[in-house]
All heavy atoms as an XYZ file, in Angstrom:
835
protein
N      26.892     29.614    -65.847
C      27.743     28.378    -65.778
C      27.922     27.887    -67.265
O      27.098     28.126    -68.044
C      27.045     27.286    -65.050
C      27.188     27.639    -63.477
S      26.693     26.221    -62.463
C      26.695     27.102    -60.897
N      29.066     27.213    -67.419
C      29.307     26.742    -68.862
C      28.182     25.701    -69.317
O      27.549     25.183    -68.500
C      30.650     26.069    -68.767
C      31.238     26.442    -67.503
C      30.033     26.821    -66.575
N      28.223     25.494    -70.572
C      27.187     24.534    -71.157
C      27.548     23.157    -70.603
O      28.644     22.867    -70.356
C      27.275     24.519    -72.708
N      26.551     22.351    -70.311
C      26.736     21.030    -69.754
C      27.573     20.157    -70.587
O      27.600     20.131    -71.834
C      25.329     20.411    -69.626
C      24.398     21.636    -69.616
C      25.111     22.665    -70.485
N      28.529     19.349    -69.937
C      29.386     18.379    -70.758
C      28.767     17.008    -70.368
O      27.793     16.892    -69.664
C      30.718     18.472    -70.189
C      31.477     19.804    -70.329
S      32.939     19.928    -69.519
C      33.905     18.730    -70.211
N      29.326     16.049    -71.023
C      28.830     14.669    -70.733
C      29.053     14.401    -69.355
O      30.174     14.630    -68.843
C      29.646     13.735    -71.702
O      29.297     12.407    -71.383
N      28.167     13.886    -68.665
C      28.264     13.643    -67.183
C      28.221     12.108    -66.974
O      27.427     11.389    -67.328
C      27.132     14.272    -66.490
C      27.189     14.057    -64.993
C      27.207     15.782    -66.668
N      29.115     11.623    -66.009
C      29.091     10.312    -65.606
C      28.324     10.244    -64.394
O      28.300     11.161    -63.506
C      30.563      9.844    -65.245
C      30.591      8.495    -64.626
C      31.514      9.975    -66.442
N      27.459      9.375    -64.245
C      26.517      9.165    -63.120
C      27.355      8.666    -61.889
O      27.978      7.631    -61.921
C      25.454      8.223    -63.385
O      24.600      8.110    -62.277
N      27.366      9.474    -60.816
C      27.960      9.143    -59.564
C      27.028      9.457    -58.477
O      26.134     10.231    -58.572
C      29.323      9.890    -59.281
C      30.341      9.533    -60.375
C      29.155     11.389    -59.292
N      27.289      8.913    -57.281
C      26.438      9.184    -56.153
C      27.103     10.200    -55.199
O      28.243     10.024    -54.795
C      26.124      7.775    -55.398
C      25.412      6.872    -56.129
C      23.979      7.173    -56.015
N      23.196      6.307    -56.920
C      21.894      6.519    -57.242
N      21.350      7.518    -56.807
N      21.300      5.691    -58.049
N      26.363     11.123    -54.657
C      26.799     12.018    -53.652
C      26.447     11.415    -52.399
O      25.645     10.510    -52.331
C      26.161     13.391    -53.924
O      24.821     13.368    -53.505
N      26.949     12.039    -51.254
C      26.549     11.446    -49.894
C      25.065     11.468    -49.732
O      24.647     10.558    -48.935
C      27.289     12.370    -49.003
C      28.412     12.894    -49.742
C      27.877     13.052    -51.196
N      24.365     12.341    -50.308
C      22.873     12.318    -50.106
C      22.204     11.326    -51.016
O      20.909     11.266    -51.048
C      22.327     13.791    -50.355
C      22.862     14.782    -49.405
C      24.272     15.283    -49.747
O      24.734     15.198    -50.910
O      24.928     15.724    -48.793
N      22.957     10.579    -51.818
C      22.305      9.562    -52.716
C      21.877     10.178    -54.040
O      21.287      9.437    -54.843
N      22.260     11.342    -54.308
C      21.907     11.932    -55.655
C      22.950     11.739    -56.593
O      24.134     11.548    -56.265
C      21.676     13.574    -55.450
C      20.600     13.910    -54.438
C      20.590     15.430    -54.182
O      21.517     16.146    -54.589
O      19.569     15.849    -53.854
N      22.600     11.689    -57.859
C      23.691     11.653    -58.899
C      24.383     12.922    -58.938
O      23.918     14.006    -58.449
C      23.103     11.314    -60.197
O      22.241     12.486    -60.660
C      22.298     10.016    -60.206
N      25.555     12.946    -59.609
C      26.343     14.205    -59.744
C      25.455     15.258    -60.499
O      25.439     16.390    -60.151
C      27.555     13.975    -60.494
N      24.746     14.756    -61.504
C      23.825     15.628    -62.213
C      22.816     16.344    -61.372
O      22.559     17.527    -61.542
C      23.241     14.935    -63.435
C      22.482     15.865    -64.370
C      23.390     16.888    -65.029
O      24.394     16.619    -65.400
N      22.787     18.154    -65.188
N      22.316     15.565    -60.519
C      21.307     16.068    -59.549
C      21.936     17.074    -58.583
O      21.317     18.143    -58.309
C      20.558     14.963    -58.786
N      23.105     16.779    -58.165
C      23.741     17.703    -57.269
C      24.085     19.022    -58.010
O      23.960     20.129    -57.369
C      25.122     17.146    -56.835
N      24.538     18.911    -59.296
C      24.732     20.083    -60.083
C      23.497     20.980    -60.214
O      23.472     22.131    -60.022
C      25.176     19.696    -61.436
C      26.689     19.304    -61.614
C      27.039     18.691    -62.879
C      27.587     20.535    -61.331
N      22.263     20.226    -60.484
C      21.095     21.036    -60.634
C      20.659     21.689    -59.261
O      20.222     22.791    -59.166
C      20.000     20.067    -61.154
C      18.700     20.882    -61.420
C      18.844     22.028    -62.367
O      19.452     21.919    -63.528
N      18.523     23.227    -61.915
N      20.816     20.930    -58.131
C      20.438     21.477    -56.866
C      21.458     22.640    -56.514
O      20.941     23.686    -55.951
C      20.675     20.392    -55.859
N      22.678     22.604    -56.921
C      23.604     23.799    -56.702
C      23.139     24.973    -57.515
O      23.127     26.089    -56.994
C      24.958     23.359    -56.981
N      22.773     24.741    -58.782
C      22.194     25.787    -59.667
C      20.992     26.416    -58.966
O      20.794     27.653    -58.969
C      21.927     25.279    -60.969
C      23.124     24.965    -61.813
C      22.817     24.493    -63.205
N      23.996     24.104    -63.885
C      24.354     22.924    -64.271
N      23.425     21.862    -64.151
N      25.410     22.717    -64.996
N      20.105     25.641    -58.482
C      18.922     26.073    -57.760
C      19.290     26.909    -56.574
O      18.626     27.973    -56.311
C      17.927     24.958    -57.353
C      17.347     24.197    -58.605
O      17.378     24.852    -59.746
O      16.867     23.087    -58.378
N      20.225     26.523    -55.735
C      20.742     27.185    -54.632
C      21.245     28.525    -54.975
O      21.030     29.635    -54.356
C      21.649     26.371    -53.791
C      21.130     25.310    -53.047
C      22.297     24.312    -52.566
C      20.276     25.753    -51.944
N      22.064     28.597    -56.001
C      22.565     29.832    -56.489
C      21.512     30.808    -56.908
O      21.533     32.002    -56.620
C      23.669     29.677    -57.647
C      23.982     30.922    -58.399
C      24.868     28.908    -57.172
N      20.546     30.312    -57.565
C      19.391     31.137    -58.065
C      18.686     31.784    -56.920
O      18.113     32.852    -56.963
C      18.379     30.345    -58.909
N      18.648     31.026    -55.730
C      18.118     31.585    -54.559
C      19.018     32.422    -53.669
O      18.669     32.950    -52.613
C      17.579     30.419    -53.647
C      16.554     29.553    -54.267
C      16.166     28.411    -53.406
C      15.149     27.609    -54.114
N      14.743     26.315    -53.322
N      20.218     32.678    -54.145
C      21.297     33.387    -53.493
C      22.057     32.659    -52.331
O      22.758     33.278    -51.584
N      21.786     31.292    -52.324
C      22.439     30.505    -51.242
C      23.778     29.926    -51.784
O      23.935     28.774    -51.925
C      21.526     29.316    -50.860
N      24.669     30.811    -51.952
C      26.015     30.487    -52.595
C      26.788     29.546    -51.756
O      27.452     28.647    -52.220
C      26.874     31.815    -52.922
C      26.181     32.603    -53.887
N      25.436     33.768    -53.571
C      25.992     32.452    -55.354
C      24.944     34.272    -54.765
N      25.309     33.467    -55.757
N      26.836     29.808    -50.387
C      27.554     28.982    -49.513
C      27.172     27.488    -49.451
O      27.883     26.524    -49.554
C      27.755     29.552    -48.188
N      25.883     27.393    -49.568
C      25.260     26.128    -49.602
C      25.545     25.389    -50.855
O      25.698     24.085    -50.964
C      23.699     26.132    -49.328
C      23.330     26.608    -47.873
C      23.318     28.163    -47.732
O      23.675     28.891    -48.684
O      22.836     28.623    -46.686
N      25.568     26.057    -51.964
C      25.828     25.424    -53.232
C      27.257     25.043    -53.326
O      27.563     23.828    -53.791
C      25.614     26.515    -54.443
N      28.149     25.877    -52.733
C      29.576     25.353    -52.710
C      29.656     24.130    -51.836
O      30.402     23.207    -52.246
C      30.544     26.522    -52.116
C      31.831     26.042    -51.796
C      30.562     27.607    -53.153
N      29.078     24.074    -50.677
C      29.145     22.870    -49.806
C      28.562     21.640    -50.463
O      29.140     20.587    -50.349
C      28.409     23.227    -48.523
N      27.458     21.808    -51.246
C      26.925     20.678    -51.912
C      27.830     20.138    -52.965
O      28.153     18.947    -53.023
C      25.541     21.098    -52.497
C      24.951     20.017    -53.450
C      24.490     18.863    -52.603
C      23.640     20.498    -54.120
N      28.412     21.140    -53.688
C      29.415     20.587    -54.767
C      30.639     20.028    -54.227
O      31.152     19.010    -54.739
C      29.763     21.697    -55.739
C      28.567     22.326    -56.570
C      28.971     23.525    -57.318
C      28.066     21.255    -57.503
N      31.077     20.584    -53.109
C      32.300     20.028    -52.487
C      31.977     18.655    -51.960
O      32.789     17.702    -52.028
C      32.777     20.924    -51.378
C      33.537     22.215    -51.908
C      33.879     23.183    -50.871
O      33.349     23.063    -49.638
O      34.670     24.103    -51.103
N      30.820     18.452    -51.320
C      30.516     17.133    -50.826
C      30.392     16.066    -52.035
O      30.887     15.001    -51.899
C      29.132     17.225    -50.176
O      28.712     16.000    -49.733
N      29.792     16.551    -53.108
C      29.603     15.637    -54.295
C      30.979     15.343    -54.915
O      31.105     14.264    -55.517
C      28.652     16.199    -55.262
N      31.945     16.245    -54.658
C      33.295     15.991    -55.343
C      34.105     14.944    -54.621
O      35.163     14.595    -55.177
C      34.019     17.380    -55.397
O      34.520     17.677    -54.123
N      33.697     14.574    -53.440
C      34.382     13.494    -52.712
C      34.145     12.093    -53.192
O      34.711     11.211    -52.671
C      34.211     13.672    -51.219
C      34.739     14.956    -50.675
N      36.118     15.253    -50.665
C      34.103     15.942    -50.182
C      36.242     16.442    -50.164
N      35.085     16.955    -49.814
N      33.233     12.004    -54.144
C      32.962     10.692    -54.700
C      33.620     10.469    -55.929
O      33.784     11.356    -56.700
C      31.366     10.537    -54.987
C      30.515     10.825    -53.683
C      30.829      9.797    -52.534
O      30.689      8.557    -52.776
N      31.056     10.287    -51.368
N      33.957      9.239    -56.231
C      34.749      8.874    -57.503
C      33.786      7.976    -58.343
O      33.203      7.167    -57.840
C      35.950      8.260    -57.204
C      37.038      9.211    -56.568
C      37.563     10.356    -57.588
O      37.462     10.014    -58.791
O      37.897     11.316    -57.090
N      33.935      8.110    -59.527
C      34.554      9.185    -60.385
C      33.765     10.479    -60.369
O      32.466     10.367    -60.276
C      34.683      8.661    -61.733
C      33.488      7.803    -61.881
C      33.237      7.113    -60.499
N      34.455     11.614    -60.405
C      33.803     12.846    -60.525
C      33.824     13.479    -61.851
O      34.870     13.557    -62.374
C      34.428     13.905    -59.385
C      33.686     15.206    -59.376
C      34.398     13.257    -57.997
N      32.605     13.846    -62.352
C      32.654     14.397    -63.797
C      33.312     15.803    -63.744
O      33.192     16.526    -62.807
C      31.111     14.440    -64.144
C      30.500     14.463    -62.921
C      31.327     13.721    -61.887
N      33.990     16.075    -64.777
C      34.585     17.418    -64.888
C      33.594     18.514    -64.727
O      33.846     19.584    -64.235
C      35.330     17.476    -66.341
N      32.333     18.340    -65.265
C      31.384     19.352    -65.129
C      31.130     19.880    -63.677
O      30.985     20.993    -63.413
C      30.020     18.880    -65.652
C      28.991     19.923    -65.647
C      27.634     19.458    -66.161
O      27.380     18.241    -66.355
O      26.759     20.307    -66.380
N      31.189     18.999    -62.715
C      31.061     19.343    -61.363
C      32.246     20.225    -60.926
O      31.951     21.230    -60.169
C      31.002     18.070    -60.399
C      30.629     18.336    -59.025
C      29.707     17.256    -58.543
C      31.871     18.364    -58.208
N      33.420     19.975    -61.339
C      34.555     20.821    -60.922
C      34.510     22.153    -61.717
O      34.847     23.218    -61.146
C      35.868     20.249    -61.232
C      36.253     19.134    -60.205
C      36.266     17.791    -60.485
C      36.552     19.471    -58.865
C      36.525     16.826    -59.493
C      36.822     18.609    -57.803
C      36.852     17.157    -58.270
O      37.157     16.396    -57.313
N      33.920     22.166    -62.871
C      33.723     23.439    -63.609
C      32.826     24.291    -62.890
O      32.951     25.486    -62.651
C      33.273     23.121    -65.043
C      34.489     22.520    -65.866
C      32.827     24.511    -65.774
C      33.980     21.909    -67.195
N      31.679     23.708    -62.471
C      30.588     24.491    -61.769
C      31.237     25.048    -60.404
O      30.928     26.211    -60.072
C      29.401     23.653    -61.482
N      31.897     24.212    -59.643
C      32.543     24.513    -58.501
C      33.643     25.654    -58.691
O      33.582     26.727    -57.926
C      33.204     23.327    -57.795
C      33.798     23.543    -56.305
C      32.796     24.021    -55.439
C      34.342     22.266    -55.914
N      34.370     25.555    -59.777
C      35.241     26.646    -60.070
C      34.596     27.932    -60.434
O      34.999     29.031    -59.892
N      33.503     27.853    -61.248
C      32.800     29.045    -61.603
C      32.241     29.766    -60.384
O      32.255     30.954    -60.221
C      31.682     28.741    -62.573
C      32.125     28.312    -63.951
O      33.214     28.517    -64.261
O      31.234     27.754    -64.664
N      31.630     28.867    -59.460
C      31.058     29.553    -58.246
C      32.086     30.128    -57.305
O      31.965     31.135    -56.752
C      30.293     28.506    -57.506
C      29.401     28.870    -56.353
C      28.433     30.088    -56.800
C      28.565     27.726    -55.860
N      33.170     29.434    -57.162
C      34.184     30.005    -56.286
C      34.863     31.173    -56.887
O      35.125     32.063    -56.061
C      35.379     28.847    -56.066
C      34.953     27.714    -55.218
C      36.060     26.557    -55.214
N      35.861     25.720    -54.255
C      36.608     24.522    -54.159
N      37.546     24.252    -55.083
N      36.402     23.667    -53.233
N      35.038     31.275    -58.155
C      35.494     32.413    -58.819
C      34.492     33.646    -58.622
O      34.906     34.840    -58.311
C      35.801     32.150    -60.273
C      36.568     33.185    -61.102
C      37.974     33.369    -60.519
C      36.605     32.824    -62.601
N      33.310     33.372    -58.752
C      32.254     34.440    -58.540
C      32.230     34.939    -57.135
O      32.061     36.167    -56.926
C      30.864     33.778    -58.906
C      29.721     34.770    -58.727
C      28.396     34.121    -59.037
C      27.277     35.117    -58.947
N      26.020     34.472    -59.384
N      32.605     34.136    -56.237
C      32.688     34.422    -54.738
C      33.948     35.009    -54.317
O      34.147     35.359    -53.206
C      32.225     33.231    -53.900
C      30.854     32.706    -54.042
C      30.660     31.482    -53.245
C      29.858     33.776    -53.751
N      34.912     35.221    -55.291
C      36.252     35.717    -54.970
C      37.224     34.891    -54.452
O      38.209     35.355    -53.884
N      37.039     33.526    -54.416
C      37.941     32.571    -53.951
C      38.836     31.991    -55.076
O      38.693     30.910    -55.506
C      37.191     31.423    -53.314
N      39.728     32.862    -55.499
C      40.523     32.564    -56.711
C      41.367     31.254    -56.549
O      41.470     30.487    -57.488
N      42.038     31.092    -55.375
C      42.884     29.929    -55.212
C      42.095     28.632    -55.290
O      42.405     27.683    -55.953
C      43.582     29.900    -53.778
C      44.745     31.028    -53.766
O      45.345     31.137    -54.901
O      44.914     31.572    -52.692
N      40.841     28.680    -54.589
C      40.033     27.591    -54.692
C      39.428     27.360    -56.031
O      39.225     26.201    -56.443
C      38.860     27.738    -53.695
N      39.129     28.317    -56.830
C      38.696     28.285    -58.240
C      39.773     27.605    -59.126
O      39.499     26.724    -59.855
C      38.267     29.589    -58.763
N      41.016     28.048    -58.871
C      42.070     27.515    -59.680
C      42.154     25.941    -59.413
O      42.356     25.114    -60.298
C      43.432     28.096    -59.330
C      44.577     27.215    -59.836
C      43.534     29.511    -60.008
N      42.099     25.626    -58.183
C      42.170     24.125    -57.804
C      40.990     23.329    -58.477
O      41.207     22.193    -58.967
C      42.034     23.911    -56.323
N      39.785     23.915    -58.474
C      38.662     23.236    -59.073
C      38.823     23.143    -60.564
O      38.605     22.035    -61.176
C      37.326     24.008    -58.736
N      39.265     24.143    -61.311
C      39.460     24.153    -62.696
C      40.654     23.131    -63.105
O      40.549     22.431    -64.044
C      39.804     25.456    -63.226
C      38.672     26.422    -63.273
C      38.784     27.722    -62.818
C      37.368     26.132    -63.766
C      37.677     28.714    -62.841
C      36.332     26.905    -63.692
C      36.561     28.239    -63.388
O      35.462     29.054    -63.356
N      41.646     23.041    -62.273
C      42.693     22.111    -62.532
C      42.234     20.687    -62.444
O      42.582     19.798    -63.108
C      43.897     22.367    -61.429
C      44.681     23.558    -61.765
C      45.718     23.832    -60.747
O      45.496     23.523    -59.560
N      46.711     24.573    -61.168
N      41.195     20.406    -61.393
C      40.684     19.081    -61.332
C      39.873     18.825    -62.584
O      39.826     17.739    -63.088
C      39.776     19.038    -60.096
C      40.562     18.916    -58.814
C      41.378     17.638    -58.639
O      40.874     16.531    -59.166
N      42.419     17.704    -58.076
N      39.111     19.719    -63.012
C      38.340     19.631    -64.241
C      39.167     19.305    -65.445
O      38.880     18.431    -66.239
C      37.476     20.912    -64.595
N      40.229     20.056    -65.612
C      41.226     19.792    -66.771
C      41.817     18.458    -66.673
O      41.962     17.787    -67.691
C      42.409     20.876    -66.713
C      43.495     20.472    -67.700
C      41.788     22.330    -67.094
N      42.101     17.935    -65.477
C      42.674     16.600    -65.367
C      41.788     15.444    -65.565
O      42.102     14.407    -65.904
C      43.236     16.382    -63.881
O      42.213     16.182    -62.964
N      40.388     15.758    -65.673
C      39.418     14.829    -65.857
C      38.742     14.801    -67.219
O      38.105     13.968    -67.560
C      38.291     14.958    -64.814
C      38.678     14.405    -63.475
C      37.576     14.776    -62.388
N      37.785     13.976    -61.177
C      38.766     14.122    -60.324
N      39.836     14.983    -60.632
N      38.858     13.332    -59.275
N      38.971     15.843    -67.976
C      38.344     16.040    -69.340
C      39.282     16.695    -70.296
O      40.264     17.230    -69.886
C      37.160     16.966    -69.177
N      38.917     16.423    -71.579
C      39.696     17.102    -72.598
C      39.402     18.507    -72.376
O      38.276     19.069    -72.347
C      39.078     16.664    -73.899
C      39.808     17.346    -75.124
N      39.802     18.602    -75.355
C      40.647     16.816    -76.007
C      40.530     18.935    -76.395
N      41.081     17.728    -76.850
N      40.475     19.388    -72.200
C      40.373     20.733    -71.832
C      39.975     21.597    -73.097
O      40.827     21.775    -73.976
C      41.719     21.249    -71.284
N      38.774     21.934    -73.132
C      38.307     22.753    -74.283
C      38.823     24.303    -73.996
O      39.178     24.621    -72.895
C      36.854     22.704    -74.511
C      35.973     23.212    -73.432
O      36.285     24.205    -72.839
N      35.014     22.414    -73.000
N      38.624     25.123    -74.943
C      39.179     26.522    -74.796
C      38.398     27.284    -73.713
O      39.063     28.075    -72.981
C      39.158     27.212    -76.119
C      37.734     27.585    -76.637
C      36.895     26.874    -77.331
C      36.980     28.792    -76.229
N      35.748     27.465    -77.584
C      35.742     28.785    -76.897
C      37.244     29.895    -75.428
C      34.770     29.744    -76.879
C      36.298     30.908    -75.363
C      35.086     30.853    -75.940
N      37.133     26.979    -73.491
C      36.429     27.665    -72.427
C      36.881     27.332    -71.088
O      37.041     28.192    -70.149
C      34.943     27.450    -72.528
C      34.297     28.073    -73.701
C      32.781     27.806    -73.753
N      32.322     28.420    -75.054
C      31.020     28.256    -75.457
N      30.142     27.665    -74.701
N      30.750     28.850    -76.615
N      37.203     26.089    -70.846
C      37.733     25.696    -69.615
C      39.066     26.215    -69.323
O      39.417     26.740    -68.228
C      37.798     24.054    -69.457
C      38.430     23.462    -68.266
C      37.689     24.022    -66.999
C      38.217     21.984    -68.352
N      39.999     26.156    -70.350
C      41.271     26.719    -70.158
C      41.170     28.220    -69.983
O      42.014     28.687    -69.136
C      42.092     26.298    -71.474
C      43.505     26.914    -71.399
C      42.275     24.820    -71.522
N      40.361     28.884    -70.705
C      40.227     30.327    -70.475
C      39.720     30.657    -69.093
O      40.241     31.519    -68.343
C      39.197     30.886    -71.466
C      39.202     32.385    -71.467
O      40.114     33.023    -71.745
N      38.012     32.926    -71.183
N      38.805     29.843    -68.571
C      38.349     30.020    -67.152
C      39.506     29.799    -66.154
O      39.601     30.617    -65.183
C      37.228     29.076    -66.813
N      40.379     28.874    -66.387
C      41.590     28.684    -65.571
C      42.424     29.864    -65.667
O      43.000     30.263    -64.627
C      42.332     27.335    -65.901
C      43.514     26.997    -65.102
C      43.265     26.845    -63.651
C      44.130     25.771    -65.706
N      42.639     30.371    -66.812
C      43.430     31.568    -67.017
C      42.857     32.843    -66.234
O      43.612     33.595    -65.579
N      41.569     32.998    -66.298
C      40.934     34.062    -65.495
C      41.138     33.908    -64.037
O      41.382     34.803    -63.281
C      39.422     34.104    -65.905
C      39.257     34.604    -67.363
C      38.642     35.060    -64.827
C      37.833     34.492    -67.832
N      40.963     32.675    -63.571
C      41.212     32.386    -62.139
C      42.573     32.721    -61.823
O      42.795     33.252    -60.564
C      40.859     30.983    -61.738
N      43.570     32.403    -62.508
C      44.981     32.768    -62.251
C      45.149     34.207    -62.132
O      45.926     34.731    -61.337
C      45.934     32.181    -63.309
C      46.350     30.741    -63.055
C      46.235     29.766    -64.178
C      46.814     30.235    -61.820
C      46.609     28.527    -63.953
C      47.152     29.002    -61.690
C      47.094     28.099    -62.741
O      47.492     26.810    -62.446
N      44.407     35.026    -63.085
C      44.541     36.450    -62.954
C      44.002     36.944    -61.604
O      44.609     37.972    -61.036
C      43.876     37.247    -64.155
O      42.460     36.993    -64.054
C      44.452     36.793    -65.408
N      42.971     36.364    -61.117
C      42.319     36.781    -59.818
C      43.249     36.577    -58.665
O      43.063     37.222    -57.592
C      41.036     36.004    -59.611
C      40.042     36.284    -60.730
C      39.239     37.629    -60.543
N      38.334     37.878    -61.665
C      37.100     37.492    -61.757
N      36.491     36.817    -60.860
N      36.428     37.858    -62.812
N      44.218     35.751    -58.771
C      45.163     35.460    -57.670
C      46.590     35.983    -58.044
O      47.580     35.649    -57.495
C      45.274     34.067    -57.251
C      45.710     33.063    -58.409
C      43.933     33.531    -56.640
C      45.950     31.741    -58.057
N      46.592     36.952    -59.079
C      47.768     37.655    -59.434
C      48.877     36.751    -59.953
O      50.027     37.054    -59.882
C      48.360     38.608    -58.388
C      47.233     39.569    -57.940
O      46.562     40.135    -58.740
N      47.154     39.767    -56.689
N      48.527     35.640    -60.589
C      49.524     34.794    -61.169
C      49.481     34.942    -62.738
O      48.971     34.152    -63.502
C      49.191     33.286    -60.812
C      49.423     32.946    -59.384
C      50.843     33.079    -58.854
N      51.932     32.613    -59.738
C      52.534     31.470    -59.630
N      52.021     30.671    -58.652
N      53.369     30.950    -60.444
N      49.847     36.117    -63.121
C      49.794     36.471    -64.548
C      50.562     35.723    -65.390
O      50.233     35.441    -66.625
C      50.104     37.941    -64.613
C      49.287     38.839    -63.817
C      49.710     39.582    -62.704
C      47.908     39.046    -64.153
C      48.865     40.324    -61.940
C      47.019     39.730    -63.371
C      47.568     40.436    -62.306
O      46.723     41.123    -61.507
N      51.691     35.157    -64.964
C      52.504     34.254    -65.766
C      51.852     33.028    -66.147
O      51.742     32.638    -67.323
C      53.914     33.968    -65.044
C      53.639     33.371    -63.717
O      52.607     33.668    -63.014
O      54.534     32.605    -63.236
N      51.114     32.408    -65.141
C      50.353     31.180    -65.408
C      49.116     31.553    -66.290
O      48.714     30.727    -67.071
C      49.963     30.550    -64.035
C      51.172     29.963    -63.284
C      50.727     29.515    -61.993
C      51.852     28.873    -64.067
N      48.538     32.640    -65.966
C      47.369     33.051    -66.745
C      47.715     33.188    -68.211
O      46.980     32.731    -69.073
C      46.803     34.397    -66.208
N      48.806     33.780    -68.553
C      49.284     34.039    -69.941
C      49.330     32.648    -70.648
O      49.027     32.467    -71.773
C      50.521     34.883    -69.927
N      49.956     31.750    -69.867
C      50.262     30.454    -70.443
C      48.797     29.737    -70.773
O      48.660     29.108    -71.820
C      50.948     29.437    -69.472
C      52.385     29.905    -69.231
O      52.889     30.585    -70.173
O      52.887     29.396    -68.255
N      47.871     29.850    -69.832
C      46.631     29.293    -70.120
C      45.839     29.985    -71.267
O      45.199     29.371    -72.106
C      45.718     29.307    -68.847
C      46.217     28.470    -67.734
C      46.415     27.004    -68.105
O      45.747     26.415    -68.958
O      47.515     26.441    -67.575
N      45.951     31.258    -71.277
C      45.337     32.058    -72.431
C      45.934     31.719    -73.738
O      45.180     31.549    -74.792
C      45.323     33.524    -72.277
C      44.597     34.034    -71.003
C      45.053     35.065    -70.156
C      43.250     33.610    -70.743
C      44.286     35.582    -69.137
C      42.482     34.047    -69.762
C      42.997     34.988    -68.956
N      47.167     31.412    -73.777
C      47.847     31.084    -75.083
C      47.364     29.619    -75.529
O      47.126     29.394    -76.599
C      49.360     30.981    -74.937
C      50.024     32.303    -75.177
C      51.491     32.260    -75.272
N      52.134     32.006    -74.062
C      52.546     32.798    -73.107
N      52.270     34.185    -73.225
N      53.077     32.434    -72.010
N      47.164     28.797    -74.500
C      46.595     27.463    -74.697
C      45.183     27.417    -75.211
O      44.823     26.555    -75.889
C      46.685     26.668    -73.344
C      47.559     25.375    -73.525
C      47.515     24.704    -72.066
N      46.312     23.987    -71.853
C      46.031     23.422    -70.848
N      46.855     23.371    -69.685
N      44.938     22.770    -70.626
N      44.478     28.475    -74.656
C      43.080     28.497    -75.073
C      42.873     28.854    -76.555
O      42.043     28.420    -77.202
C      42.260     29.489    -74.292
């Protein structure tokens, strides 16, 4: 996963901060519980405000699991919430290639 960005403290439905939800998701991934990690991040994403880091982690995980369309959506949410650095824009470009949207991928790679 990308290096941590500045995180705004938000509450997930379980009462954890977004940072705690991110760490719990990383722990689940380490145990091979990818579906549970996605569910946790999706649940935490329904609270406002949601830090871009949460959407980056969700996009990374969805991309790893082969869910390109869902990864694109997560990365787009991250871009809308944070200054898009080159790594985030590059990740969005990669996600576009996974769903065969090479025109959009090329645009993002040029932006990166």
